[in-house]
C-alpha positions in Angstrom: 3.6 -60.4 4.6 6.9 -60.7 2.8 8.6 -62.3 5.9 5.9 -65.0 6.2 7.3 -68.5 5.7 5.3 -71.7 5.2 5.4 -74.3 8.0 3.4 -77.1 6.4 6.2 -78.4 4.2 7.6 -81.8 3.3 9.1 -83.5 6.3 12.9 -83.6 5.5 13.6 -87.0 7.1 10.5 -88.7 5.7 10.5 -92.4 6.1 7.2 -93.9 5.0 7.9 -97.4 6.3 8.9 -96.0 9.7 5.7 -93.9 9.8 3.3 -96.7 9.0 5.0 -98.9 11.5 4.7 -96.2 14.2 1.0 -95.7 13.3 0.4 -99.4 13.4 2.0 -99.6 16.8 -0.1 -96.6 18.1 -3.3 -98.4 17.2 -2.4 -101.8 18.7 -3.1 -103.0 22.2 -5.2 -101.3 24.9 -5.9 -97.7 24.1 -4.5 -95.6 21.3 -1.4 -93.5 21.3 -3.0 -90.3 19.9 0.1 -88.2 20.4 2.1 -90.5 18.1 -0.6 -90.2 15.4 -0.5 -86.4 15.8 3.3 -86.2 15.7 3.3 -88.1 12.4 0.3 -86.8 10.4 0.5 -83.2 11.6 4.1 -83.0 10.5 3.9 -84.4 7.1 2.9 -82.6 3.9 -0.2 -83.6 2.0 1.7 -85.7 -0.6 3.6 -87.5 2.2 0.3 -88.2 4.1 -1.2 -89.7 0.9 1.9 -91.9 0.5 1.5 -93.1 4.1 -2.1 -94.0 3.4 -1.2 -96.0 0.3 1.9 -97.6 1.9 -0.2 -98.7 4.9 -2.6 -100.6 2.7 0.2 -102.1 0.6 2.0 -103.5 3.7 -0.9 -104.5 5.9 -3.7 -105.0 3.4 -5.8 -102.7 5.6 -7.3 -99.3 4.9 -5.7 -96.8 7.3 -8.8 -94.7 7.3 -10.9 -97.6 8.6 -8.3 -98.4 11.2 -8.2 -94.9 12.5 -12.0 -94.7 12.5 -12.1 -97.6 14.9 -9.5 -96.1 17.2 -10.5 -92.4 17.3 -13.7 -90.5 17.9 -15.3 -87.1 17.8 -13.8 -84.0 16.2 -10.3 -85.5 16.5 -11.3 -88.5 14.4 -12.8 -86.2 11.7 -9.7 -84.0 11.5 -7.3 -87.0 11.3 -9.4 -88.7 8.6 -9.6 -85.4 6.7 -5.8 -85.2 6.7 -5.6 -88.4 4.7 -7.4 -86.9 1.7 -6.0 -84.4 -0.8 -7.6 -80.9 -0.6 -9.5 -81.6 -3.8 -11.0 -85.0 -2.6 -11.8 -83.4 0.7 -13.7 -80.6 -1.0 -15.7 -83.1 -3.0 -16.6 -85.2 0.0 -17.6 -82.2 2.0 -19.8 -80.9 -0.8 -21.5 -84.3 -1.2 -22.0 -84.5 2.6 -23.5 -81.0 2.6 -26.2 -82.0 0.1 -26.8 -85.6 0.9 -30.0 -86.5 2.8 -32.6 -84.1 4.1 -31.7 -80.5 4.0 -28.6 -78.7 2.7 -25.7 -77.3 4.6 -25.3 -74.2 2.6 -22.5 -72.9 4.8 -20.2 -75.6 3.5 -21.2 -74.9 -0.1 -20.3 -71.2 0.5 -17.1 -71.9 2.4 -15.7 -74.1 -0.4 -17.1 -72.8 -3.7 -16.7 -69.1 -2.9 -13.0 -69.4 -2.0 -11.5 -71.6 -4.7 -9.6 -70.7 -7.8 -10.7 -71.7 -11.3 -8.3 -74.6 -11.3 -9.5 -75.8 -7.9 -13.1 -75.6 -8.9 -12.5 -77.6 -12.1 -10.5 -80.2 -10.1 -13.3 -80.6 -7.5 -15.9 -81.0 -10.2 -13.9 -83.9 -11.7 -13.2 -85.5 -8.3 -16.9 -85.2 -7.4 -17.9 -87.0 -10.6 -15.2 -89.7 -10.1 -16.1 -90.4 -6.4 -19.9 -90.3 -6.6 -20.7 -90.7 -10.3 -22.8 -87.5 -10.0 -22.6 -84.1 -11.6 -21.7 -81.3 -9.1 -23.5 -78.6 -11.0 -26.7 -80.6 -11.2 -26.6 -81.4 -7.5 -26.0 -77.7 -6.6 -28.8 -76.7 -8.9 -31.2 -79.2 -7.3 -30.2 -78.3 -3.7 -30.2 -74.5 -3.8 -32.5 -71.9 -5.3 -32.8 -68.3 -6.4 -29.8 -65.9 -6.3 -27.7 -68.3 -4.2 -28.1 -71.0 -6.9 -27.3 -68.5 -9.6 -24.1 -67.3 -7.8 -22.9 -70.9 -7.1 -23.5 -72.1 -10.6 -21.7 -69.1 -12.0 -18.7 -69.9 -9.7 -18.8 -73.5 -11.0 -18.2 -72.2 -14.5 -14.6 -71.3 -13.3 -14.4 -68.2 -15.5 -13.0 -65.6 -13.1 -10.3 -63.5 -14.6 -7.3 -64.5 -12.6 -4.8 -62.0 -13.9 -3.3 -59.1 -12.1 -4.0 -56.2 -14.4 -6.2 -53.4 -13.2 -8.4 -51.3 -15.6 -9.2 -48.1 -13.7 -12.0 -47.2 -16.1 -13.6 -50.6 -15.6 -13.2 -50.2 -11.8 -15.0 -46.9 -11.8 -17.8 -48.3 -14.0 -18.2 -51.4 -11.8 -18.2 -49.3 -8.6 -20.9 -47.0 -10.0 -22.9 -50.0 -11.2 -22.6 -51.6 -7.7 -23.7 -48.4 -6.0 -26.7 -48.0 -8.4 -27.7 -51.6 -7.9 -27.7 -51.3 -4.1 -27.5 -48.2 -2.0 -28.4 -46.0 -4.9 -31.9 -47.4 -5.4 -34.8 -48.9 -3.6 -34.2 -52.6 -3.5 -31.2 -54.5 -4.7 -30.2 -55.9 -8.1 -28.3 -59.0 -6.9 -27.3 -60.0 -10.4 -25.0 -57.0 -10.7 -23.2 -57.9 -7.4 -22.9 -61.5 -8.5 -21.6 -60.8 -12.0 -18.9 -58.4 -10.8 -17.8 -60.3 -7.7 -17.6 -63.6 -9.5 -16.0 -62.5 -12.8 -13.4 -59.8 -12.0 -9.8 -60.6 -10.9 -9.0 -59.9 -7.2 -6.7 -56.9 -8.0 -9.4 -55.4 -10.2 -12.0 -55.8 -7.4 -9.7 -54.2 -4.8 -9.5 -51.1 -7.1 -13.3 -51.2 -7.5 -13.9 -51.4 -3.8 -11.7 -48.3 -3.2 -13.7 -46.3 -5.7 -17.0 -47.6 -4.3 -16.0 -46.4 -0.8 -15.5 -42.9 -2.3 -18.9 -43.0 -4.0 -20.9 -44.4 -1.2 -19.0 -43.1 1.8 -19.0 -46.6 3.2 -17.1 -49.8 2.4 -18.3 -52.7 0.3 -18.8 -55.0 3.3 -21.2 -52.5 4.8 -23.1 -52.4 1.5 -23.3 -56.2 1.4 -24.6 -56.4 4.9 -27.2 -53.8 4.1 -28.3 -55.0 0.7 -28.1 -58.8 1.1 -29.1 -61.3 3.7 -28.9 -65.0 4.6 -26.8 -67.4 2.5 -26.4 -64.8 -0.3 -24.8 -62.4 2.1 -22.5 -65.1 3.3 -21.5 -65.8 -0.3 -20.6 -62.1 -0.9 -18.7 -61.8 2.4 -16.7 -64.9 1.8 -15.7 -63.7 -1.7 -15.0 -60.3 -0.2 -12.8 -61.8 2.5 -10.8 -63.7 -0.2 -10.3 -60.5 -2.2 -9.4 -58.2 0.7 -7.6 -60.5 3.0 -6.4 -63.6 1.0 -4.6 -65.8 3.6 -6.1 -63.9 6.5 -9.6 -64.9 5.5 -8.8 -68.6 6.3 -7.2 -67.7 9.6 -10.4 -65.8 10.5 -12.5 -68.8 9.6 -10.5 -71.0 11.9 -10.4 -68.6 14.8 -14.1 -67.4 14.5 -16.1 -70.1 12.8 -19.8 -69.4 12.1 -21.9 -70.5 15.0 -24.2 -72.5 12.7 -21.2 -74.7 11.7 -19.6 -74.8 15.1 -22.6 -76.7 16.7 -21.4 -79.9 15.0 -17.6 -79.1 14.9 -17.5 -78.9 11.1 -15.2 -75.9 11.3 -12.7 -78.1 13.0 -13.0 -80.6 10.1 -12.4 -77.8 7.6 -9.2 -76.7 9.4 -6.9 -79.2 7.7 -8.1 -77.9 4.3 -7.6 -74.3 5.4 -4.1 -75.1 6.4 -3.4 -76.7 3.0 -4.7 -73.5 1.3 -2.5 -71.4 3.6 0.5 -73.4 2.6 -0.2 -72.7 -1.1 -1.0 -69.1 -0.5 2.1 -68.4 1.6 4.3 -69.8 -1.2 2.6 -67.4 -3.6 3.1 -64.4 -1.3 6.8 -65.2 -0.6 
């Protein structure tokens, strides 16, 4: 991974005035020049896109989002609109959408909350409150139940150890505890899985998983699939993907989105957010 270079970077010849004029022209007259919109927004960094959004309003006294909603449709419209939000605001909007109205889209809750850093979770909680004047933890508590609610609320505390140190004795103790809470007994103690997967740093968990594989003669993902089901299983697997594969977990989501999400193209809407996360992750790796 050392040779990976980020491609979503600040456009070197960025001219915000030229960009908003080009977008304005693309939306005028008969039909819409979608290629021009793609060429601009898909080749600008998130801060540059936000600058374009503000500059468009300042010059034309018109909200760019509303203009594009009138000109575009379907999944393309959703992706373009998503590109005009910061990742944090996008997260907050998707979480609210997932819980608003009848039913709850738990897949979206899992995809976002199970893959964010402590800092990102704190930021989205604040953005959610500022945008909707609602408390994210209260909404999650009201729209979920049981072990899934416990896990998501624990994640919202943003208390994961994010260091890089590995305690081999702790790893061995955690691996044993996971085995005894799952494959080593009849039934599953989900609270043990939740506490360890949500609290430990990623390097520590990788060490734990290696020891677990020696104890159980199977890997942790097999154990999760055998011991958990439904949304709780998706939570564990999403966390596991972030631990084991980091950047690759987002690529997997884009290439193989869950079928339950794909029916309404939500995975396509999540893609811009995934690419923003990839940009951040690749900078860390390199």
